[in-house]
N, C-alpha and C positions, 0 to 999 in steps of 0.2 A: 504493500500500500504506500501511497505517497506520504511524505512527512506531514505531520499535523500543521495546520495554519498557525502562523506566529502573529504577534501584535503588529499592526502596520507601522512602518517607519514614518517619523515626522518629516514633513517637507522642509527642506533647507530654507532658512530665512534670507531674503535678498540682502539684508544688511550685514550678514555675518562675514567675518574674514574667512572663516572656514565653516563648512556645514557637515552635519553628521546624520546618519540614519542607523538605527540600532534596535535590537530586541534585547532580551535579558542577557544573552551571552555574546552576541556578535555586535561589533561596532565598526562603521566605516566613516572615515573622515575625508572630506574633499576640501582642497585648497581653492578658495573661490578666485583668487587672483590669477591662478594658472589653469584651473579646471582639472587638476590632477587628483586622483585618489591617493592621498598622501599617507594613509595609514589604514590598516585592517587588523582587528584583534578578535580573539576568541576567549571569552571568560577572563579578560585582562591580559592574556598572553599575546604579544605582537606576532602577527602572521606575515604582514607585508610591511616593509620599511619604506617602500616607494613604488609607485607604478600603478597601472601600465603607462609607459612613455613610448611614443612612436619612435621606431628605430629603423633606419634605412641603410645601415652600415654593417659590414662584416670585416674582420681582420683579414686583409688580402692574403689569398693563398699563393703558392708558388706560381700557379698558372695565371692568377690575377695580376701578379707583378710583371709577367712577361708577355702576356697575350692580349691582343686588342684587334679592332678592325684593321683591315689592310690600310697602310699609309697613315694610321692614327696611333695615338698613344695607348699604352696598356690600360686595361680596365681599372686596375688599382689606382693608377695615376689619374685617370679620368674621374673616378669617384672622389678622389681627394680634391681635385680641382673644382668639382661641383660642391664641395663643402659638406658632403653627406655625413662626415664625422663631426661636424661642428654646426649642426642645425639649431636654429632658435625659433621659438614660437612667438609670433607677433600678432598684433591686432586681435587680442583674445577677447572673446565674448562668451560668458557663462550664463546659462539659464537653468532653472530648476522648477519643477512643477509636480503636483500630486496628481498622478494619472488615475489612480483608484485607491480605495482604502488600504490596499496591500502593495502598492507600487509607487515609487518615486522615480522620476526621470530627470537626469542631469545631462545637459547638452553643452558642448564646447565647440566653438567655431574660431578658426584662426588661420594664419598663413605661416607655414613652415618654410623657413628661408635659409638657404646656404649661400656660399659665395658665387656659385654658378648655377643654382637651381632654386626653384620655389614651387610650393605645392599648397593648394587649398586643403585644409584639414578639418574634418568634422568628426568629433568624438561623441559617443553617447554611452551613458551608464543607466541601466534600468535596475534599480535596487528594490528587491522584494523584501517583504517583512520577515521572511524566514532566513534571510542572509544571502540568497542568490543574487549575483550581480551579472547582468548581461552586458558585455562590453562590445561596443561597435566602433569601427574606425573606417572612415572613407577618405581616400586620398586622391586628389586630382592634380596632375602635373601641369605647370605652366609651360607652354611651348616656348622654345628659344632656338636661336641658331647656334649650332655647336661651335666650339672653339676652332676646329679644323677649318670649317667653311668660312668662319669669320676671317681667319688669316688668309684664305684663298681670295676672298673678295677684296680684302685690303691690298693684297698683292696686285690684283688687276687694277685697282684704283691708282696705285702708285705707277703702274705701267702706263695708264692713260695720262697721268700727270706728266710723265716724262715725254710722251708723244706730244702733248700740248706745249710743253716747254721747247722742244725742238722746232715745232711749227712756228712758234713766235720768234725764236732766235734766228731762224733761217728765212723768215718771211714766207714760209710755205714752199721754198725751193726744194727742200729735202724730200717732198712727196709728189713732185710733179711728174716724174717718170712712172710708167706703169709698174715696173718691177719693184719700185720703192713702195708702191701701195699694197703689194701682196702681203707683207707682214701686218699691215693695218687690217686687211680683210681677215687674216688668220686670227689676229688678236681679237677682232670683233666677234668672230664665230666662237672663239674660246670663251669670251666673256659671256655671251648668250648661254652657252652650255653651262658655265659655272653658276650663272643666276638660276637657271632651271634646276640644277642639282641642289643649289642652296635652298630653293623653295621646297623641294622634296625633303631635304634634311630638316627644315623648319617644321614640316608636318609630322616628321618622325620624332622619336624621343630617345635620349640616351638611356641605355639599360641601367637598371638598379641592381645592387647586389642582393638586397632582401627587402621585404615589406612586412613589418610586424611590430611587435611591442617588446619592451624590456621591463622586467619587474625585479625588485630586490627583496630578498627574504633574509631572516636571521640565519646565522651560521648553523644553528641547531637543526634547521630544516635541510638535512643532507641525505635523506632517504628518498630515492626516486623510484616510482613504479609507473609504468605506462602500458597502454594498449596501442600498438602501432608497429612499425617496422623496427627490427632489432636483431640481435642485441647490440650490434656494432653501429657505427655512424652510417648514415645514408643521405643521399642528395637526389635531386630531381633526375639527374642523368647517371646516378650511381646507386640504384636501390634494388636491382633485380636479385641480388644475393642476400638481401635482408628480408626475412620472412615476417609477415604480419603475425603478431602474437602478444602475449602478456609477459612483460619483463620487469625486472627490478634490479637495483644496484645503488651504490652510493654516488654522490656527485663527483667525487674524485675518480671513480672508475669510468666515468663518461669521457674523460679527457684523453685525446690522442696525442702523444708526445712527439710531434713532428720536430725535426732538427731545427727548422726555422719556425718559431711559433706562429700560428695562423688559425683561421677559422677551423673548427673541429667539433665533433660530437653531435652533429645534428641528427634528429630523428624525423622521418617523414611519415605521412599518413597516420598521424596520431589522432585517435578518437578521444582519449582521455589520459590524464596523468595526475598523480598525486606527488607532492613534494612535502615531506613531513619530517618531524623529529623522531627519535627512536621510540617515543610513546604514542606515535600515530597522530599527533596534532600538527596541522599544517594547511596546505592549500590544495584544492581540487580544481582542475581545468578540464573542460570538455568542449568538443567542437567537432567539425566535420573535416577530416583529412588535414589537420594542422601540421606545421613544422614546429619542432620544439627542441631546445637544448638547455643544458644547465652547466654552469661554470663556477669554479672557485677563483677565477681571475677576472678582473674587469676587462671590458672590451678595449679600453684605452691601453691597458697593459699588454694585451694580446697583440694589439696593433703595433706598439712601439718596440716590443721585445725582438731581439735578433738571435738570441740563444735561449735554450730552455732555462738556463740559470738566471736569465733576466726576468722570469716570471715570478710574481709575488702573490701570495694568497691574500685575497681581499678580506675585509671584515664583515662580509655578507655573501650570500649566495645569489648569483645572477641567473635569472630564468628568462629565456627568450621564447615567446609564443608568436609564431609568424604565419602569415598567409602563405608565403613562398620564399624560397631562396633561388637565386640564379644557379644554373648548372656550373659544374667545376671545369668541364672540358677535359681533354686528354693529354695536353702537352703545353709547356710554357713558352713556346717559340712562335706559335701562330694562333690566330683566333680559332679555337677548336670547340667552342661552345655552340651546339646546334641552335638554330633560330628558335625552335619551340621551347628551349630552356632559358631564353633571355627574358628578363622582366622589362619589357619596353612598351607596355600599355599606357594609356593616358589616365586610367582610373582603376583603383583597387578598392575592394570592400572586404573587410575582415570582421568576423563576429565569433565570439566564444563566450562560454559561461564560466564563472569562477565563484568559489565560496570557501570560507574557512571550514575545516572539518576536524573532527576527532574520531579517527578510525577505530578507537577503542569503544566508542559508543554508537557512532553513526553506521547505518547499513549502506555500504558503498553501492550495492546493486540498486537499492531503492533510490538513492540520490541520483544515479545515472539514468534511471527510468523515469524520474520525475520531470514533468514539463513545466517550466516556470510560467508565471502569469503573462509575461511578455511574449511568449511563443517559443518554439523550438530553437535551440542554439544551433549555430553552424558557422562554417567559415565563409559562407557566401560564395560569390564567384568573382573571378577577375574579368573585368569588362572594359571595353574601349570607351 
């Protein structure tokens, strides 16, 4: 049977610096200035230290560092130039309303901006009286001209400036003969082709390394159990050898010790996971074919480290819950990621459910079978 109904959460007050929804045992705190779920606790024990926060970055793999589109920079450098590891949320607007006696909805609108990329971001939290939280994230990319074609067009602009300077300097004599006009015709044709390709480039989008969220949990939540592909890491283009099943292990056991620290430990097609302390108290995440990973190192540390001894254990556990990650490819010297494994869509939608749990008392099967008041959870779909 489904869990018994809980007292309805109070709607957040518009004047609060932070707002909370709670029942007797569970408490959720939202930071109104940023629209973030800043804390989650169960019977006074902290479950979430921060999150979910939108995350579009991964620590570049060996292939990311060396592979990219033909005549373009590697993906890892492209993502760094886009500022995906330094995104800031601007123009934030937060709303909260009582949808029903047992459901409060919190909505966040803003612009996620990096040095070379920007995205319209819409976050939603549907908080049920029994402690369920339905998390929604919709991301829409702003179109822009890539740095490669920006440089190409600037090159043609300089070339035409040189042609104009020669024409003025010689009074037009340099281009009176027909053979002197051939380079101008070729330059004009090349310029038209470049403009056409630039328009096509503007309509396309630079691929992203991942689309998802990052959450922080206390160090004591180091027991992972999941239903999805495993037991080892898997990615969109490397998962045939990982069977779907129910697996468990510690956070430390999910780390793959590559000689050069990088993205690792991802799990694909995850239907649910729990991340708990040794007494079963922690977090439950459920959704439809999610990507997920846990780490004892921060993303910043994984990105900056050049050797395994550069890795430092964080004072918290990092949990990534993603809609998708880009494929890894097969070699670091050319762009070997197949087109179907690139994240180059204009819009992404992610949905999942989370709640604080005590597996010593809660029936996990009943929790997974229960449909929250806001509707069935799921990852949604990647759409254009």
